[in-house]
N, C-alpha and C positions, 0 to 999 in steps of 0.2 A: 398601330393599336389593332387588336383583333375585330373583327365586325360579328354582329348579331349572327350572320349569317354561316359560321365558322361552328354553330352549335352542332354537337351530334346527335343523331339520332335517338340516343337513349335521354338526352336534356330534352328535346323537344316532346316525347312523350311524356318525361316529367311534367312538362310547362302545360300540355293537354290535359293532364291528369288530373290538375289542379281545379280545372273547369268540369271533371267529368265524374257521373255519380259512382264512384270506384271507392272499395277499403283500401286504404293505407295503413301498412304496418306501424303500431304505435312506436316502436322502437326508434331509435336517431338511425338514420342513414347515411353512414362517411360519404363526401362527397369527393369527386375527382374532377383534376382539371388539366393533367397532362395532354388530353385532345381538345382543350377548350372547351370540354362538356358543360362547367358551370362558369364560366368567364364573366357572368354577369353579377356574379357575386364574389368575385377577387378582390374587391374592394372592402370587404369583411375581414381584418385583420387580427392579429394578437397584439394586445397593448402592453406594453411593459415600463413601469413607472418607477422612478427611483424615491418618489416621495409615497406611493402605495403600501397598502398591505400586501398584495398578490398581483397575478396577472389577470389582463381581463380582456374582453372583446370591443373592440371598436369600429365604426360603419364610417368610408368616406363618403362625403356629402355631395350631391351633384347642386352646386349654388350657380350655375352658370345662368346667363341671360336666357331669355325665350329664342335667341338667336343663336344659340349655342356659342357663344364665345364666352371665352375665360381667362381674365388677366389678374383675378385676384388669388390670395391664399389659397390653398387645400385646408379643408377643416374637418374634425372627424368628431363623432358623436358618442360618449358612453356614459356609463354611472358614476356619479360625482364621487362614491367613497372609494374608488379605485385610486384616486389622488389624495383625498383627505377624509377621512370617515368621520369628523369631528362634527355632532351636531350643533346647528345652531350658525354654521360656515355658509356664507355666500361670497365666492372671491369673482374677481372679473379682472382681466388685463393682468394676470402675474405669471412670471415666468415657470415654466415646466419643463422639467427632466424626463425623458425617456424616449420611448421611439414606439413606433409601429411596424409590424412586418405583415404585408399584403401578399396576395397569392398562397395563402394560409391550408393548403391542401394536403393529404397525407402523401401525395404522389407528385409534390411539387418542391419538395423540402430543398432542391437546389436551385430553384427558380425564383424563390420568394425576395421580394423588394420591401426592404427596410428604410422608412424616413423616421428622422428624429423631430421630437414634439418641440414647439416654441415657445407657447403660452397656454394658459388657460383664459380663454376669451371669457367664462362666465363657469362657474358650478356653484351647485347649490345642496345644501341637506336640509334645508328648510320647507317640510311640506311635500318635497321631491327628492328625488336621487338621479341627478342630469347633471352633464358635463358637457360644453362645447369647447373643444382643444383645436388649436392652429398648428398645423405642421410648419417645420420649416423648410417649406418648399411651396410653388405655386400648385395651382390645380392642374395646370397645363403640363408641366413638369411630370407629376405624378400621372395623368393619364397617356403622358408618353412613353410610360415604362408599361404600357397595356392595362393598367388598373382601372377600372370601372366604377364609378360614383353611383350613390343611390339618391334618389330625390325624396322629400319629407313627402308625406300622405296624409291624407284626412283622417281623424279619428273616427273608427265605425261609431253610430248610435247605440248597436244592439250588438248580442253574441255573433261571433262570424270566425269563419276558418280562417287561421293565419298558420305561418311557417315563422319557424324559431331558427337560425342558423348561426352556430355558434361551436365553442369546445370546452369544457372542463379543464382545467390546469393538470387533471391525469386523466387519461394518459398523453394527455397534450401532443398529438398527432395531426391533428387537422380538422378541419371545418366538418360540422356534420348537419345534416337537415331533420329537424322535427317538424311536426304536423299537429297540429289541435286547434279548439276553440278557445276563444278569449272573449273575455266581456268585463265590462265595468264593474268596479267595486267601490263603496264609499269610500273606505279609508283600510290601513292597515297600521298596525303596531309592531314594531321590533325595537323595543326601549332599548335606547333613548329617544329613537326614531318614530315621527309618525308621518306616513303618507297619504295624502287626501286625492280624493277622486282621481284613482290609479287604474289600471288593468290587471286581470288573473288570467292565468290558463293553465292548461293541464297539460302542457308538455312534457314527455317524459325523457329524461337522459339530462336534464340540468342539472348542475352542480357547482361546488367550489370552481372561481376560474372562467365560470362563463358570464359573469356579471356584466353588464353592457352590452351583451349579444343582441342582435336587432330582431324585433319582431316584425314581420314581413307581411305585407297585403298578401293577398290568397294568389293575385296574379305573378308574384313573384319580383313587383315594380317598385314597391313605394316602403318607406321606412315608416312605420307607424308608432314604435315603442321599444324602449331597449329593458332588457331583464336586470333586475336588481338583487331578487332574492329568492330563496326557495324554500319549502317547509312544508309540512302537515299542518292543518290549520287546527288550532288548539285555543281557544280563549282563554285558557287557564294558564297559558306560557307568557304568550306576547313578549320575549326576549330573543337576546342574539341568538340568531340560526335556528329561532324556533318563532318566526313572526305569527301575528293572527290576521285576519282579515273579517271585516264588517260591510255586509251588503245593508246599506242605510243603518238601521238599529239592532240588525239581527247578525250574531258571531257567526260565522261558517266554522264549522267543525267537521273532524275527520277526513277532510278533502286534502290530497297531495296538489299543492297550489304552487305556481309562480307568480311572484309580482314583476309588473312591468310598467315602467314610467312613460306617460305619453311625450312626445316629442314635439306636438304642435305650437309651443309657445316660441320654438324658434323661427316659426314661420317667418314672422312680422319684422326679423330683425336682420335684414339684407338689403345692400343697396350696392348695385353693380359688382355683384360677385363676392362682396366682400361683407364680415359681420359689421352691422352698425346698431349699438346697442341706445344709440340715441332716438332711432327710428320712432316716430310717434306709434307705428303698429307694435314695436317691441314692448313685450311685458317681463323683461327680463331685470329691470332695475325701476326705481331704485331699492337697494338693500341695506341690511344691517348684518354686521359680525358681530356675534352674540358669543359670549364665552362664559359658560356655566361655571361657576366658583363653588356653590355648595347646589349639590346634585339631590334631588328629590326621590324620595323612594315610591316607585310606581305603583305601589300595593299598601294601602293604608287601611285601617279597622276603625269604623266608628266608635267612640267610647260613650259610657254612660257616666255622668257626673254622682254627686252622694245622693242626688233626689231623683236618680233613674230617667234623667232626661239626656238626651242626644248633645255631646258636645262636638261641633262640626272642628274637623283638623285644618290645619292653616297650610299653605303653600310651603312657608319656609325655606324659600329660595333666593338666592343671592348670585350677581351676574355682573358681567361688565361688558359695555356696547361702545361701539365707536361713534356713536351719534349724542349729540348735547341732551336729547330728551326722548322719551317711550311713550308708550301707551300699553295698557293689557285688559284682559278682562277672562271671566271664568266661563266657559260652554260646555254642555255635553255631546256636541256634534264639530270636530275638528275642522269640518268645513267653514262653519261659522266663524272660523278665526279670520276668512276671507271676506266676511261682511263688516263693514266700517260701524255699522250701528253697535251703540252699549260700552265702545270701548272706555277707559277712563280717559279722563283730561291729560293733557301732558305733564308728563313727571321728570323731574331733573335726574341725568343719570347718576349722580351722585347718591341720590337716595335710591340704591340698587338691592333693596329687600323687599320682596313680595311676601307679606304675611298676612294676608286677608283670609277669610274661611273659605274652604274647598266645597263644602255642600254637607247636606244633613241626611241624604237619602243613598242606599247603597248604588253603585253603577261606576261607571265610567266617567270621568270629568279631565277638561283640557284648560291648560293655560296659555293663552293668548297673547302675544308679545311682538311689538314693532317697532322699530327704532324710527324719529323723527326728528327732523332740524328743528322745528318750533311748531306752536299750536296753528299756525297759518298753514302748514303743510297739507295738502289736500289727499284725501284716500285713493291715489289713483290704483289701477289696476295691478301695475307692477309691485307695488308698496302691499299690497293687500295678499297678491300670490307669495312675496317671500317672508311672510308671518309665520313665526316658530310656534308649534303646538307641541307643549310637554304635557303626558300621560299620569292620570293616576285612577287607578281602581279603588274605589270604596268598596270596603267590604261591610256587612251586617256587624252591628257592636254582637259580643260574644266575649264570656269571661274565659280567661285564660285555664284550658284544663289541668289538671293534678298534673304532676311529672309523670312520665312514661319510663319507667326505670326495670330492667330486668336482671335478676343475680343468678348466676350458676357456680357450682362448684367444677372446676377443672381436674384431671388426673393428677397434677400435682401439687393438688391441696389450695392454689391459688384461688380468689375468687374475681371471677369476671363479670364485669358490670356493664350493661349497654344501655346508653340513654337515647332514646327513639324519638325523632322530630316529627312534629305533626303540623306543616306548615298551612296556612298564616297564622294558628293560634298556638303553636308552641314551635318555635323558629331555632330557639338556642336555649342552652342550661349554666346555670352557674353553682358551681358545688366549690365545697369547703369540708374538710377532714380534720381529724384529731382523735386524741384520747378520750373514750367513750365519758369518762366522769366531767372531763372540764370543756369539751366543746358545746357549746351552745348555737344550735342551728336557728334559734329565733333573733339569734343576733345578725344585723346585717354587715357588721364586719368581718373581713375574713373571706369573703365569697371571692372566686376566680372563674372567670368563664371558661368552661369545659373546652379543652382544646382537642378531645378524642370523643368519638361518638363509643367507642368500644374500651375499657381499659382493664386490665387483670392486676389485683393485689397479690403478691407475695405473701406466703404463708408467715414469713418474718416480721410484716408489716400489721398484722393481725393480732389483737382486734381494733377496729375503727368506729368512729360514728361518723356516717357519709350523710352530708346534708345537701339538697339538692334543691333547686329553685329554677322553676320555667319562665319563660318570657315569650310574647309574643311579638308581630312586627311592631306594634306601637310601643315597644320596650314596658309595656304593662307585665307585673309579675303573678306567677302563680302563687298559691299555698306552698309552704315548705314540707318538705318530705323526708323523713328521715329513717335511715337504715343502720342497723347495726352488724357489721361485717365480724363474724366470730372465726376463729379459728377452726380446723376441722377437730370433730370429737377424738 
């Protein structure tokens, strides 16, 4: 097993530079290890999972006792969505198929060492995106191949310089080093997921395939978080591949941000080099597996009744879970889902539809859900940390605008009709057409959802009466627009 003394002069300079007042290029730096320049990071590898959606990065954990002895299995940590992206899933002690290739550098393609996965010790997509995996090998066997593990580190309280070591799946050549600043953020939303009390950083060069990449302390020795997503902060999107971040109540906009999951929950889950989820200091369990059967739209509009009063929309969500009972509540800060106060009484799992009002003022709301065995189950730290948060953004009440329809004559005498959407107040159109004399636009019968945003009516189809009705995200309708499509003079 190579020793630290084998580090080259260039690697020594890199470690010293981490503590110096120097300017380091923002672009990712490819790491080399043919001469053991980066041996301390050869336990960061490429994860390939047969159940995941794409390749990711995983890091070998140093779980040895203070004496340095290791008789336990080898474990790696990565992002949970690399194995199962379903919202509401907390899994533990389930088989895992795939492998991790270590010594994953651009100049060591012939010296990479691969180990198979054995099981998911624990993984969660509820409030976090983190997975602890066991390899089908002991830590001693992996280290005997010259692979160096990393120890878990403490979470910094304030903004701090960090390193991210990983590699996107394209070009998929080897690990790269990225340096930047990381700090805590209240939460991030990438519908349907909500991540609470997480980290964000501005490292450049992180893209698809880099999920699970370790965020490492400035001295290069400790694992403090793993990358789970990247995007430009935009509070108007909050969708897949376009997450949004919130620093307490304020949305962050216009910043290129990476989101990272803290790993400190894993720290209390070890006994003599083995993962022990029953350890009193471990907060990974208990957990509930929740299957969302009727997904809620994450953007809703407040509506007005006939008297002009606000009508609060309801959650309208159905689900299944693997505990006999559950509790829920509505909050405006998802971190409050981890607070046991104000949850409902226990409800039988068979009563699996929540239809209570969301709220009456615009803003973000979150449905908190926990599964329990019974009314006497205490709200332990693990139970509350595994609560599910489901987001809805309530928008101000506003009437549905008139349909935005434009018509122009083409060179072949056809008429091209364009229906322009203006979300969230005008998200879809319903149309019908027919002979001018017999088509009644005010009659609700005959309308069909417009399948095209642009459609050309041929000269032989004219004349026609075209009826258009717009609809907002709540399903409310606009007034009907009538157009007479006439043949060319």
